[in-house]
C-alpha positions in Angstrom: -149.6 -74.2 114.4 -152.7 -74.7 116.5 -153.7 -78.2 115.5 -155.3 -81.1 117.2 -153.1 -83.9 116.0 -155.5 -86.6 117.3 -158.1 -85.4 114.8 -155.9 -86.8 112.0 -155.5 -90.7 112.3 -152.3 -92.5 111.5 -152.4 -95.9 109.9 -149.5 -98.2 110.6 -149.2 -101.4 108.5 -146.6 -104.0 109.5 -146.6 -107.8 109.7 -144.7 -107.7 113.0 -147.1 -107.4 116.0 -144.2 -106.0 118.2 -143.8 -103.1 115.8 -147.6 -102.3 115.9 -147.6 -102.6 119.7 -144.5 -100.3 119.8 -146.3 -97.6 117.8 -149.4 -97.8 120.0 -147.3 -97.7 123.2 -145.0 -94.8 122.2 -147.4 -92.6 120.3 -150.9 -93.7 121.3 -151.3 -90.8 123.8 -150.5 -88.1 121.3 -151.9 -89.6 118.1 -154.9 -91.6 116.9 -153.0 -94.8 115.9 -154.8 -97.4 113.8 -153.0 -100.6 112.9 -153.2 -103.4 110.3 -151.2 -106.6 110.0 -151.0 -106.7 106.2 -151.5 -104.6 103.0 -155.0 -105.9 102.2 -156.2 -105.2 105.7 -154.6 -101.8 105.5 -156.6 -101.1 102.3 -159.8 -102.1 104.1 -159.0 -99.6 106.9 -158.4 -96.9 104.2 -161.8 -97.6 102.6 -163.5 -97.2 105.9 -161.7 -94.3 107.5 -160.3 -90.9 106.5 -156.6 -91.3 107.3 -154.0 -88.5 107.4 -150.8 -90.4 107.5 -149.9 -93.9 106.3 -146.8 -95.7 107.7 -145.9 -99.0 106.0 -143.1 -101.6 106.4 -141.2 -102.1 103.2 -140.9 -105.8 103.4 -144.1 -107.8 104.2 -145.2 -111.2 103.0 -147.7 -111.1 100.2 -148.3 -107.4 99.4 -145.1 -105.5 100.2 -145.0 -102.0 101.5 -144.2 -100.4 98.1 -147.1 -102.2 96.4 -149.5 -101.3 99.3 -148.6 -97.7 99.2 -149.2 -97.6 95.4 -152.6 -99.1 95.9 -153.3 -96.7 98.7 -153.0 -93.8 96.2 -156.3 -94.8 94.6 -158.1 -94.9 98.0 -156.6 -92.0 99.9 -154.6 -89.9 97.4 -154.1 -87.0 99.7 -152.7 -89.0 102.7 -149.0 -88.5 103.6 -146.9 -91.7 103.2 -143.9 -92.9 105.2 -142.1 -96.2 104.6 -140.2 -98.2 107.3 -137.2 -100.1 106.0 -134.5 -102.2 107.7 -132.8 -102.8 104.4 -130.5 -100.7 102.2 -132.3 -101.6 98.9 -131.8 -98.2 97.3 -133.5 -99.2 94.0 -136.7 -100.3 95.8 -136.8 -97.1 97.9 -136.3 -94.9 94.8 -139.2 -96.7 93.1 -141.4 -96.4 96.1 -140.7 -92.7 96.5 -141.4 -92.0 92.8 -144.5 -94.3 92.5 -146.3 -93.5 95.7 -145.3 -89.9 96.5 -143.7 -91.0 99.8 -143.0 -88.1 102.1 -140.0 -89.8 103.7 -138.5 -93.1 104.6 -137.5 -94.2 108.2 -134.8 -96.8 108.8 -135.1 -99.5 111.4 -134.3 -99.3 114.3 -135.6 -95.7 114.5 -135.1 -93.0 117.1 -138.4 -92.6 119.0 -138.3 -88.8 119.2 -137.1 -88.5 115.6 -140.0 -90.6 114.3 -142.4 -88.6 116.6 -141.3 -85.4 114.9 -141.7 -87.0 111.5 -145.3 -87.9 112.3 -146.0 -84.4 113.6 -144.6 -82.8 110.4 -146.5 -85.3 108.2 -149.9 -84.4 109.9 -149.1 -80.7 109.5 -148.4 -81.2 105.8 -151.7 -83.1 105.5 -153.6 -80.4 107.3 -152.0 -77.7 105.0 -153.0 -79.7 101.9 -156.6 -80.0 103.1 -156.7 -76.3 103.9 -155.3 -75.5 100.5 -157.9 -77.7 98.8 -160.6 -76.0 100.8 -159.4 -72.5 99.8 -159.1 -73.6 96.2 -162.7 -74.8 96.3 -163.9 -71.6 97.9 -162.1 -69.7 95.1 -163.7 -71.9 92.5 -167.1 -71.2 94.0 -166.4 -67.5 94.0 -165.3 -67.7 90.3 -168.4 -69.6 89.4 -170.5 -66.9 91.1 -168.6 -64.2 89.3 -169.0 -66.1 86.0 -172.8 -66.4 86.6 -173.1 -62.7 87.2 -170.8 -61.8 84.3 -172.8 -64.1 82.0 -176.0 -62.4 83.1 -174.6 -59.0 82.5 -173.5 -60.0 79.0 -176.7 -61.7 78.0 -179.4 -59.4 79.4 -180.1 -55.8 79.0 -181.8 -54.9 82.3 -180.6 -55.2 85.9 -181.6 -58.1 88.1 -185.2 -57.9 89.4 -185.8 -54.9 87.1 -188.8 -55.9 85.0 -190.1 -53.1 82.8 -193.6 -52.8 81.4 -197.0 -51.1 81.7 -199.4 -53.7 80.5 -201.9 -55.6 82.6 -200.1 -58.8 81.6 -196.7 -57.8 83.0 -198.4 -56.4 86.2 -199.9 -59.9 86.6 -196.5 -61.5 86.3 -195.1 -59.1 88.9 -197.9 -59.8 91.2 -197.2 -63.6 91.0 -193.5 -62.9 91.6 -194.4 -61.1 94.8 -196.7 -63.9 96.0 -194.4 -66.8 95.4 -191.0 -65.2 96.3 -191.3 -65.6 100.1 -192.1 -69.4 99.8 -189.9 -72.4 99.1 -192.2 -73.5 96.3 -190.8 -74.7 92.9 -191.6 -72.4 90.1 -192.0 -73.2 86.4 -191.7 -70.1 84.1 -193.0 -70.5 80.5 -192.5 -68.1 77.6 -191.1 -67.7 74.2 -187.3 -67.2 73.8 -186.3 -63.6 74.7 -189.3 -62.8 76.9 -187.2 -62.5 80.1 -187.7 -65.9 81.9 -184.3 -65.6 83.7 -185.1 -62.1 84.7 -188.3 -63.2 86.4 -186.4 -66.0 88.1 -183.9 -63.5 89.4 -186.7 -61.3 90.6 -188.1 -64.2 92.6 -184.7 -64.9 94.1 -184.1 -61.2 94.9 -187.4 -61.0 96.8 -187.0 -64.2 98.6 -185.3 -65.1 102.0 -182.5 -66.7 100.0 -181.5 -63.4 98.4 -178.1 -63.3 100.2 -177.1 -66.7 98.9 -176.2 -67.7 95.4 -178.5 -67.6 92.3 -177.0 -70.1 89.9 -178.2 -70.5 86.3 -177.6 -73.3 83.9 -178.9 -73.8 80.3 -179.9 -77.4 80.0 -179.9 -77.3 76.2 -176.2 -76.2 76.0 -174.7 -79.4 77.5 -174.7 -83.1 76.7 -176.5 -85.4 79.1 -173.2 -86.7 80.7 -171.7 -83.3 81.2 -174.9 -81.8 82.4 -175.3 -84.5 85.1 -171.8 -83.9 86.3 -172.4 -80.1 86.3 -175.6 -80.4 88.3 -174.6 -83.2 90.8 -170.8 -83.1 90.8 -168.5 -86.1 90.5 -165.9 -88.1 92.4 -162.4 -88.5 91.3 -161.9 -91.3 88.8 -165.7 -91.6 88.1 -165.0 -91.1 84.4 -162.2 -90.2 82.0 -160.9 -86.7 82.9 -162.3 -86.7 86.4 -159.0 -86.0 88.1 -160.4 -84.6 91.3 -163.6 -84.4 93.2 -165.9 -81.6 92.0 -169.0 -80.1 93.5 -172.0 -79.8 91.3 -174.2 -76.7 90.9 -176.8 -78.0 93.4 -174.0 -77.9 96.0 -172.8 -74.5 94.8 -176.3 -73.2 95.1 -176.9 -74.8 98.5 -179.0 -72.3 100.5 -179.8 -70.3 97.4 -181.6 -70.8 94.1 -180.8 -73.0 91.0 -182.3 -71.8 87.7 -182.7 -74.6 85.2 -183.3 -72.9 81.8 -184.7 -74.9 78.9 -185.6 -77.8 81.2 -187.6 -79.4 78.4 -184.3 -80.3 76.7 -183.2 -82.8 79.4 -183.3 -86.6 78.8 -185.7 -88.8 80.7 -182.8 -90.4 82.7 -181.7 -87.0 83.9 -185.3 -86.0 84.6 -185.6 -89.1 86.9 -182.6 -87.8 88.9 -183.9 -84.3 89.1 -187.2 -85.7 90.4 -185.4 -87.5 93.2 -183.7 -84.2 94.2 -187.1 -82.4 94.3 -188.7 -85.3 96.3 -185.9 -86.2 98.7 -183.9 -83.0 98.9 -180.6 -84.9 98.4 -178.1 -85.5 95.6 -175.7 -88.2 94.7 -172.5 -87.1 92.8 -171.4 -89.2 89.8 -169.3 -92.0 91.1 -170.4 -91.6 94.7 -171.8 -94.4 96.8 -174.0 -92.3 99.0 -176.3 -89.3 98.8 -176.2 -86.1 100.9 -178.8 -83.4 101.5 -179.0 -80.0 99.8 -181.2 -77.0 100.5 -181.9 -75.5 97.1 -184.9 -73.7 95.6 -185.4 -74.8 92.0 -186.9 -72.5 89.4 -187.2 -74.0 85.9 -188.0 -72.4 82.5 -189.2 -73.6 79.1 -190.1 -72.1 75.8 -192.4 -75.1 75.0 -195.8 -76.3 76.3 -194.4 -78.6 78.9 -197.9 -79.9 79.8 -198.4 -81.1 76.2 -194.9 -82.7 76.2 -195.8 -84.5 79.4 -199.1 -85.8 78.0 -197.3 -86.9 74.8 -194.6 -88.8 76.8 -191.8 -86.4 75.7 -191.3 -85.2 79.3 -191.8 -87.1 82.6 -195.3 -86.2 83.8 -194.3 -86.7 87.5 -191.4 -84.2 87.1 -193.7 -81.7 85.3 -196.1 -81.7 88.3 -193.2 -81.3 90.7 -191.9 -78.3 88.7 -195.2 -76.7 88.0 -196.2 -76.1 91.7 -196.4 -72.4 90.8 -196.5 -71.8 87.0 -195.8 -68.3 85.6 -196.4 -67.6 81.9 -194.8 -64.6 80.3 -196.8 -63.4 77.3 -194.8 -62.6 74.1 -194.1 -58.9 73.4 -196.4 -58.8 70.4 -199.4 -59.6 72.7 -198.6 -56.5 74.9 -197.8 -53.7 72.5 -198.3 -51.1 75.2 -195.1 -52.4 76.8 -193.0 -51.7 73.7 -192.7 -47.9 74.2 -191.8 -48.3 77.9 -189.2 -51.1 77.3 -187.7 -49.3 74.3 -187.3 -46.1 76.3 -185.7 -48.0 79.1 -183.3 -49.7 76.7 -182.2 -46.4 75.1 -181.2 -45.1 78.5 -179.4 -48.2 79.6 -177.7 -49.1 76.3 -176.6 -45.6 75.5 -174.8 -45.6 78.9 -173.2 -49.0 78.3 -172.1 -47.9 74.8 -171.0 -44.5 76.2 -172.9 -42.7 73.4 -175.4 -40.1 74.6 -178.4 -39.9 72.3 -181.8 -38.3 72.3 -185.1 -40.1 72.8 -187.0 -42.2 70.3 -189.3 -40.0 68.1 -193.1 -40.8 68.2 -192.7 -42.1 64.6 -190.0 -44.5 65.6 -192.0 -45.7 68.6 -195.1 -46.2 66.3 -193.0 -48.2 63.9 -191.6 -50.4 66.7 -195.1 -51.1 68.0 -196.2 -52.4 64.5 -193.3 -54.9 64.3 -194.2 -58.5 65.5 -190.9 -59.1 67.5 -190.6 -62.8 67.2 -187.4 -62.6 69.3 -189.3 -60.6 71.9 -187.4 -58.3 74.3 -184.0 -59.7 73.2 -184.7 -58.8 69.6 -186.0 -55.4 70.6 -182.8 -54.8 72.6 -180.6 -55.7 69.6 -182.6 -53.3 67.4 -182.3 -50.4 69.9 -178.5 -51.0 70.2 -178.1 -50.9 66.5 -180.2 -47.7 66.3 -178.0 -46.0 68.9 -174.9 -47.0 66.9 -176.4 -45.6 63.8 -177.4 -42.3 65.3 -175.4 -39.1 65.6 -174.3 -38.3 69.2 -177.0 -36.4 71.0 -179.5 -36.6 68.1 -183.0 -38.1 68.6 -183.6 -41.7 67.4 -185.7 -41.3 64.3 -187.7 -44.0 62.4 -185.3 -43.9 59.4 -182.5 -45.2 61.6 -184.4 -48.5 62.3 -183.5 -51.6 60.4 -185.0 -52.0 56.9 -186.9 -55.1 57.9 -188.5 -53.3 60.8 -189.5 -50.4 58.5 -190.9 -52.7 55.8 -192.9 -54.8 58.3 -194.3 -51.7 59.9 -195.3 -50.2 56.5 -197.0 -53.4 55.5 -199.1 -53.4 58.7 -200.3 -49.8 58.3 -200.8 -47.4 61.1 -201.1 -48.6 64.8 -204.9 -48.2 65.0 -205.4 -50.3 61.9 -203.0 -53.0 63.2 -204.9 -53.1 66.5 -208.2 -53.4 64.7 -206.9 -56.3 62.6 -205.5 -58.0 65.7 -208.7 -57.6 67.7 -210.9 -58.9 64.8 -208.6 -61.9 64.3 -208.6 -62.8 68.1 -212.4 -62.3 68.2 -212.9 -64.7 65.3 -210.5 -67.3 66.8 -212.3 -67.2 70.2 -215.8 -67.5 68.6 -214.7 -70.5 66.5 -213.1 -72.1 69.5 -216.3 -71.5 71.6 -218.3 -73.2 68.9 -216.0 -76.2 68.8 -216.1 -76.5 72.6 -219.8 -76.0 72.9 -219.2 -72.9 75.0 -217.0 -74.6 77.6 -214.5 -71.8 78.3 -212.0 -74.0 80.1 -211.6 -76.1 77.0 -211.3 -72.9 74.9 -208.5 -71.6 77.1 -206.6 -74.8 76.9 -207.0 -74.9 73.1 -205.8 -71.3 72.7 -202.9 -71.7 75.1 -204.3 -69.2 77.6 -205.1 -69.3 81.3 -208.8 -69.3 82.1 -208.3 -65.8 83.6 -206.5 -64.6 80.6 -209.3 -65.8 78.3 -211.9 -64.0 80.3 -209.9 -60.8 80.2 -209.7 -61.1 76.4 -213.4 -61.8 76.0 -214.3 -58.8 78.1 -212.0 -56.5 76.1 -213.4 -57.8 72.8 -217.0 -57.5 73.9 -217.6 -61.2 74.0 
């Protein structure tokens, strides 16, 4: 084994100075020997240094060797323990071995070469344990990455960075993705549930210099505050009930890559304060740790609420909102871009028929017309569910006709009338809303845009289209 034994300190605890000098004299050239004259002083050394091997005398005044080794378990649980004994107290030795996971005991007086070999083997065991823990952690990270990718494949219907649409609104979104991706800037993505916020976040990551590192997603609404804090920042062994080992948080898992915080509006103000510190200082402190350490993570957050309104109302930390909204992107709901419905639906037919292993024909014009007249409150996610159901209802190879669509889709489309009539009603409604808002705002368009939940640019586009 190619191993630098001096990189792994050995702590010797004994109340006899001659024993400590003997260790330093006989083994100091080969090992990094650290000494302590009592159990309490030995614990102080363990708190200050990372020690590979602990050697303790069994009989010492005050805190004996057995008691000291038991206490050492809470400070350095992975250290290898040896006990020195000049007595034949079998019961005490058995208790010490069982309680403190002692590697072996050495009788006094010991053979110098035999003890040397015992120290060598103890360091090798320690090194193998550390390597095993490292490999286990690497495997855990790989499994987390696989879980993230698998969860994405289960929950979405289009491939990463594959955003489909023909509308001016979706082209604007793609343009903003292209502009922000090369930077390190924090991004806040807003949009209703099902509009594809995570898909946009993945597109930013895929087009960024971080694309070869991890993209890690977490839904902040799905976990309680305590669990979410531990998931994000990690924890130290013993920091709470059930914390049986140190664990890295998602900020460390995503180090060098991107962390996507979905439903950021659902976090508590205490957790928001900790997230703010990460964004400001670029460092995290695991639960139960006494110091922070740096991480290099790009944060992309998403919300289905008006986070600016929540901040003004005190429901969300205003300082964190401004930190997150360095580069805001709003994804309009599907009902506001009906020209995308036909394109997305066609794409979904191709993709889902392949996943379901059921070849089908295309959507008929009547079916597309019906889909365009439905409001899609669940946005693309609801549309994907409808397309999947329609494929399952169809005969293999047959076109997807309007009579295969769900009853509620057919009924809603029939109530709205033909597409032209629907667009006319929508345009007239929007025109009336904008005119009334302009009257209330005395013609100040910035106030109108804020009232209607639009960007100033988006309002101007609508006004031009509506002849205002």
